[in-house]
Residue, then its C-alpha position, 0 to 999 in steps of 0.5 A: m680270280t686267283l689269289m695271284t691276280r688279286l695280289s698283283r692288282l693290289m701291288r699295282a694299285d699301291l705302286n701306281a697310286v700317284l698315277d691313278r690320281l693323275e689319270e682319269p679314274d673313270i677310264l681305270l674303272a672302266q678297264a677294271l670292269r672290262d677285265m672282270q667281265e672277260a674273266l667271267a666270260t672265260d669262266e663261263r666258257a669253261l663251265a660250258a665245256l665241262q657241262l658238255e663233257h659231263k653230258r657225253i659221259q652220261q651218254r656213254r654210260k647209257v650206251q654201256s648200260q645197254r650193252r651190259m643188258t645185251i651181254a646179260a641176255e646172251l650170257d643167259i642163252c649160253l649158260d642155258a645151252d651149256n656153252d661155257d666157252l661162249a659164256r667165258d667170252l661174254l663174262r670177259r666182255r661184261l667185266e670189261h664193261d663193268r670196269l669201264d662203267s666204274l671209270l666213267s662213273q668216277r669221271e662223272r663224279d669228278l666232273n660234277a665236283r668241278i662244275e659245282r666249284l666253277a659255278e660257285t666261283i662264277n656266282q662269286h665273280q658275278r656278285q663282285l662285278e655287280a659290286v664294282r659296277a655299283e661302285a663305278a656308278l658312285v665314283s662316276a657320280t662323285h666325279a661328275d659332282t667334283e668336276e669344274p664346269r668348263v668356261y666358254a668364251d660365249s657365255d650365252s651358249a649352254a655347256p655340252v652335256r657330259d657322259t657322266d651327267v647322263e650316267v647320273a641322270l640315268l641312275a636317278e631316273k632308275r631310282r625314281r622309277s623303282s620307288 
């Protein structure tokens, strides 16, 4: 997430603080979670594309290496036969392959650096997403505790189970089982 995105979220949060109190915090938090998941998915797709490009470059460098070995063998034959004209042509091709390999090598190093940076960014975003999920569960549990129970005309009927009650029960059950 870029700095601009974070700043715009902060400004929106400050400007809409009153509206947030009036709106359902669960809905807002759920939307924030969806936004974060979408950003994470976008980063993961970008990482997959970079890794695919890296693989293609590696394959191309492998082909270049094989071609250089073939040229080296042909160059040996030409030099042994004292055929300087063919040797010059082969040397030109070898130099072209060497330059191309150098460019591919630089491109591979650049891609490696980009992949490492993006992977670290994805890891940070995943940690942030997990923190927000935990906070959402806490807010959901707190919100469920502070909600006033609904009063029904028929006092003998049981109140319906709310989604927040189910979420709190799920968290409690998970905690109980992990102990």
